[in-house]
N, C-alpha and C positions, 0 to 999 in steps of 0.2 A: 317423501316416503312416509313421514309421520302423519301428515294430514290425510294422505290416501288411506292409511290404516285407521284413521280416526283416533290417533293417539295425541293427547294434549300434553304439552310441555309445561311443567310447573315453573321452571326457571331456565332462562337462556343467558349465558355469560359470554361476552366477546373475548375470545382468547388472545386477541391482539392488545387488549387493554388490561386484562386481569391475568397476571403471571403467577403460576403456582410452581414453586421450585421445591426441591428435596423435602424438607420437613413439612412445609405447607401442603404439598401434594400428599405426603404420607398421612397427615392429619385428616385429610378428606377420605383417603382410600382405606385406611386401616379398620374402619368400622364395617366394611362390607364383608360378605361371606365369600364372594368369588370375584376375581378380576380377570377379564378376558382382554388381551392386548393383540390387536392386529397390526401387522407391519408387512407391507408388500403382499406376497402370495401366501403368507403363513399367519397363523395366530396361535397364541399361547394362553393356557388357562392356569391361573394361580389360585390357590387357597390362601386367604389372607392370614397372616401371622407374623409375629416379630421375627421369626427365623427366616422368613421369605422376604423381608423388607428390602434388602439390597437387590435381590434378583428382580423383584416387582418394579422397583424404581428404575433399574437398569433398562427394562423394557418399556416402562410407562413414560419416561422423560425423553424428550427429543434432544437434538444436537445442541440446542441452546440451554438445556437444563430445565426447561419448563414442561409441565404436564402436556402430553401430546393431545392434539385436537383431531377429530371431535372426541369428547368424553361424554358418555351418556350413562346416567344412573337409572337402572330399572330395578326397583325394589332394593334388595340387598346385594345387587350385582352391579359392577362397573364394566362398561365396554369402552375401550380406549383405542384410538386410532381407527383406521378403516381397512377392511378387507371384505370383499363381496360375500364370500362364503360365510364369514363370521356374522355379518349383518343378516343374511338370510336365515341363519340358524338361531340367532339370539334376539333379533329385533322384529323381524317380520312374523 
């Protein structure tokens, strides 16, 4: 999808080798303006802030407690997980 849109990736991290849990994940996410999390047929949009930390992490971390993949940062926005509608709206 990214190559087709001529979007270059600055960094690619193998999620099976690099695990970001609770505080590590929050350290990455907290500096963004907006976090969009896709899960199944739904996606949620969060404004970043300390008061939303628990809710954001609840949606952003998978069953193993790691940051869900794929996670894409576009500017000051993070897109986490996968949902067709979400990707069409925010990535394409």
